[in-house]
C-alpha positions in Angstrom: 9.1 -80.7 -22.0 6.6 -78.9 -19.6 7.8 -76.9 -16.4 6.4 -74.3 -13.9 8.3 -71.4 -13.1 8.4 -67.5 -13.2 9.9 -64.7 -15.2 9.5 -62.0 -12.6 9.8 -61.9 -8.9 6.7 -61.4 -6.8 3.9 -63.2 -5.1 2.9 -66.6 -5.9 0.7 -65.9 -8.7 3.8 -65.1 -10.7 4.2 -68.8 -11.4 3.3 -69.9 -15.0 3.8 -73.2 -17.0 5.7 -73.4 -20.4 7.6 -75.6 -22.6 11.4 -75.7 -22.0 14.2 -77.8 -23.5 14.6 -81.3 -21.8 17.8 -81.5 -19.8 21.0 -83.4 -21.2 23.0 -85.2 -18.6 26.3 -84.0 -17.4 29.0 -86.7 -16.6 27.6 -87.3 -13.3 24.1 -86.5 -13.7 21.0 -88.4 -13.6 17.9 -87.5 -15.6 14.8 -88.0 -13.6 11.4 -88.3 -14.8 9.8 -86.2 -11.8 6.8 -88.1 -10.2 6.6 -86.4 -6.7 7.6 -83.1 -5.6 7.3 -81.0 -2.3 7.2 -77.3 -1.4 9.8 -75.8 1.3 10.2 -72.4 2.6 13.2 -72.0 0.3 10.8 -72.0 -2.8 8.9 -69.0 -1.7 11.9 -67.1 -0.5 13.7 -67.5 -3.8 10.5 -66.5 -5.7 10.0 -63.6 -3.8 13.5 -62.3 -4.0 15.8 -64.2 -6.7 15.5 -62.3 -10.2 15.4 -65.0 -12.8 17.8 -65.1 -15.9 15.0 -65.7 -18.3 12.7 -68.4 -16.9 13.4 -69.7 -13.3 12.2 -73.3 -12.5 11.9 -73.7 -8.6 11.5 -76.9 -6.6 14.0 -79.0 -4.9 12.7 -82.2 -3.4 11.7 -84.8 -5.8 11.2 -88.4 -6.2 11.0 -90.2 -9.6 12.6 -92.6 -11.8 15.9 -92.4 -13.5 15.6 -92.5 -17.5 19.2 -91.5 -18.5 22.5 -91.3 -17.0 25.9 -89.4 -17.7 28.9 -91.1 -18.9 30.5 -91.2 -15.4 27.6 -92.4 -13.2 28.4 -95.5 -11.3 25.8 -95.5 -8.5 22.4 -95.5 -10.3 21.0 -97.0 -13.5 18.1 -96.4 -15.7 14.8 -97.5 -14.0 16.0 -96.8 -10.6 13.4 -95.1 -8.2 15.1 -92.3 -6.5 14.4 -89.4 -4.1 16.8 -86.1 -3.6 16.7 -82.4 -2.7 18.6 -81.0 -5.5 21.1 -78.0 -5.8 19.9 -74.5 -5.5 22.1 -73.5 -8.3 20.4 -75.4 -10.9 17.2 -75.6 -12.5 14.7 -77.1 -10.2 12.2 -80.1 -10.1 8.9 -78.5 -11.0 9.3 -79.9 -14.4 8.8 -83.2 -16.1 12.6 -84.2 -16.3 15.3 -82.8 -14.1 19.0 -83.2 -14.1 20.7 -84.0 -10.7 24.1 -84.9 -9.6 24.0 -88.7 -8.6 26.0 -88.1 -5.6 23.1 -86.4 -3.8 20.5 -88.7 -4.9 19.2 -91.7 -2.5 17.1 -94.7 -3.2 13.3 -94.1 -2.8 11.9 -95.7 0.1 9.8 -98.7 -1.2 7.1 -98.3 1.3 6.3 -94.6 0.2 4.6 -93.4 -3.1 6.4 -91.0 -5.1 4.7 -87.8 -3.8 5.2 -89.0 -0.3 8.7 -89.7 -0.6 9.5 -86.5 -2.2 8.4 -84.9 1.1 11.3 -86.1 3.0 14.8 -85.3 1.5 15.3 -81.6 2.0 14.3 -81.9 5.7 15.9 -85.2 6.4 19.2 -83.8 5.1 18.9 -80.6 7.1 18.1 -82.3 10.4 20.8 -85.0 9.8 23.4 -82.5 9.3 22.3 -80.4 12.1 22.7 -83.4 14.4 25.8 -84.8 13.1 27.7 -82.0 11.4 26.8 -78.8 13.1 26.4 -80.5 16.8 29.1 -83.0 15.8 26.9 -85.7 17.9 27.7 -89.3 17.3 25.0 -92.0 17.0 24.1 -92.9 20.6 25.7 -89.7 22.0 23.9 -87.1 23.9 23.1 -89.1 26.8 22.1 -87.1 29.7 21.7 -83.9 27.5 18.9 -82.2 25.9 18.0 -80.7 22.6 15.5 -77.7 22.4 13.7 -77.6 18.9 12.1 -74.2 18.2 9.5 -74.7 15.6 9.0 -78.3 16.1 5.8 -78.7 14.2 7.4 -77.8 10.7 9.0 -79.8 8.1 12.6 -79.9 9.6 11.4 -79.9 13.1 9.1 -83.0 12.5 12.0 -85.2 11.2 14.8 -83.7 13.5 12.5 -84.7 16.5 12.5 -88.2 15.1 16.2 -88.6 14.2 17.3 -87.2 17.5 14.8 -89.7 19.3 16.1 -92.8 17.0 19.7 -92.1 16.7 20.7 -90.2 19.9 20.3 -90.4 23.5 19.0 -86.7 23.7 16.0 -85.7 25.6 14.0 -83.8 23.0 12.0 -80.7 23.8 9.8 -79.1 21.2 8.2 -75.7 21.0 4.6 -75.6 19.4 1.9 -72.8 20.1 -1.5 -74.5 18.9 -3.2 -77.6 20.3 -2.7 -79.2 16.8 0.9 -78.6 16.5 1.6 -79.7 20.2 -0.3 -82.9 19.3 1.8 -83.4 16.1 5.3 -82.9 18.0 4.1 -85.4 20.5 3.5 -87.7 17.7 7.0 -87.2 16.3 8.3 -88.3 19.5 8.9 -85.1 21.6 9.6 -86.0 25.2 8.3 -82.4 26.3 6.6 -79.7 24.5 6.6 -75.9 25.6 4.9 -72.8 23.9 7.5 -70.5 22.3 4.7 -67.7 22.6 5.2 -67.8 26.3 8.0 -67.6 28.6 10.3 -70.4 27.4 12.9 -69.8 30.2 10.3 -70.2 32.8 8.7 -73.3 31.1 12.3 -75.1 30.7 12.8 -74.0 34.5 9.7 -75.8 35.6 10.9 -78.9 33.7 14.2 -78.7 35.1 16.1 -78.7 32.0 18.9 -76.4 30.5 19.4 -77.7 26.9 22.9 -78.3 25.6 21.8 -77.8 22.1 19.3 -75.6 20.7 17.7 -75.6 16.9 16.8 -72.5 15.8 14.3 -73.3 12.9 12.1 -70.0 12.9 12.2 -66.5 14.4 15.6 -67.0 16.0 15.9 -63.3 16.2 12.9 -62.9 18.5 13.8 -65.7 20.5 17.4 -64.8 20.8 17.5 -63.3 24.4 15.8 -66.4 25.7 17.8 -68.8 23.9 21.0 -67.4 25.4 19.4 -67.3 29.0 18.0 -70.8 28.9 20.8 -72.9 27.3 23.7 -74.6 29.0 27.2 -73.2 29.2 29.3 -74.3 26.5 26.0 -75.1 24.5 25.6 -74.9 20.9 22.9 -73.1 18.9 22.4 -74.2 15.2 20.1 -72.1 13.0 18.5 -72.4 9.5 16.4 -69.3 9.4 17.7 -65.8 8.2 17.9 -63.4 11.0 18.8 -59.8 9.9 20.8 -59.3 13.1 21.8 -61.3 16.3 23.7 -59.8 19.3 26.2 -62.7 19.6 28.3 -60.8 22.3 25.4 -61.9 24.7 26.8 -65.5 23.7 30.1 -64.9 25.1 29.7 -65.5 29.0 28.5 -68.9 28.3 31.0 -69.8 25.9 28.2 -70.7 23.2 28.9 -72.0 19.8 26.9 -70.7 17.0 26.5 -72.0 13.4 24.1 -72.1 10.5 22.9 -75.2 8.8 22.3 -75.0 5.0 21.7 -78.4 3.3 22.8 -76.9 -0.2 26.2 -76.0 0.9 27.7 -79.4 -0.2 26.3 -79.3 -3.7 27.0 -75.5 -4.1 30.8 -76.1 -3.4 31.1 -79.6 -4.4 32.5 -80.9 -0.8 31.8 -84.4 0.5 28.7 -84.5 -1.7 28.4 -88.4 -1.4 27.4 -87.7 2.4 24.0 -86.6 1.3 23.6 -89.8 -0.8 24.6 -91.9 2.0 22.2 -90.4 4.7 19.2 -90.5 2.3 19.8 -94.2 1.8 19.9 -94.4 5.7 16.8 -92.4 5.9 15.2 -94.6 3.1 16.0 -97.7 5.0 14.5 -96.3 8.2 11.4 -95.3 6.7 11.0 -98.8 5.3 11.7 -100.4 8.6 9.2 -98.2 10.3 11.6 -96.4 12.6 10.9 -93.1 10.9 7.6 -92.2 9.9 6.5 -89.8 7.1 6.1 -86.2 8.0 3.7 -85.3 5.0 0.2 -83.9 6.0 -1.0 -82.1 2.8 -1.4 -83.7 -0.6 -2.5 -82.2 -3.8 -4.1 -84.3 -6.5 -2.3 -82.9 -9.5 0.5 -80.3 -10.1 -0.8 -77.5 -12.0 0.0 -73.8 -11.9 -3.1 -73.2 -9.5 -2.0 -76.1 -7.1 1.5 -75.2 -6.9 0.5 -71.4 -6.4 -1.9 -72.5 -3.5 0.9 -74.6 -2.1 3.2 -71.4 -2.0 0.5 -69.5 -0.4 0.0 -72.1 2.1 3.7 -72.1 2.9 3.8 -68.3 3.1 1.0 -68.5 5.6 3.2 -70.0 8.4 0.6 -72.6 9.4 1.9 -75.8 7.5 2.4 -78.8 9.7 4.8 -81.2 8.5 5.3 -81.1 4.6 3.1 -80.5 1.5 3.4 -82.7 -1.4 2.2 -82.8 -5.1 2.6 -85.3 -8.0 5.5 -84.3 -10.1 4.6 -83.3 -13.9 5.9 -86.8 -15.2 3.2 -88.6 -12.8 
């Protein structure tokens, strides 16, 4: 089968296409003909930093059709249309066919095409786990409290705002610094918008809000002093980026909780993997019902080395709003 990957770490132009062996299903695996993919920050981080053992195929988000199943698969059948975010320890989805454990695979939303559906899994899982695993909120909970989403116009922020507004009682404040990103986070449902390039503490003071929860989606180290100052006592900070250092001792006087969200943890360690299947199925139903909307803003016409390279370069620019998607190699 055809696949796009890389032999050596480096800039986006290290990507190349070659023929590789089609995967065979393990006992709990589905083999999916990949008809839609998306690009995420993790793709470019790994391409720049992780040395491949031979030819490394990236890509995690996917939507496609099941063409084969393992002997122990019970929840899916050949012909099912599915979407999922994959496993960082296995070969990726930038290939014609992909092997994935059925326990992290949901039913594709019927209302979305394959590329658009592929834009939703990784960010939805991350946002859902942040709300309900990291913050330990319950559905309908958070009444009278607020959530600050730093970097609200990115892929995770776009769906986190929506999930928080649909499934909790939280007031949502999103940060965005450009007119187009400020308009976008309002469309996603943010109650208030502030500029993270300005004085966030003063802006929140003007709103009369001290968030109980802070989602650090980008530049957490740069915003750390402001986060500690503006958050409510006994608040919770969850982050997804990779700060080199944080002075967590500054969080002690307010007795703050600090945690990382990493959506690959369940598949890496084999813990409670079915939770991702279940939440993806819930997200799928919400998308079909119209209570969630697609966060896709950029679509390529075909998946080629050139189009994928350009998508990686766009991701590295830091100016992508929402999600980028492309057809899969089996489209």
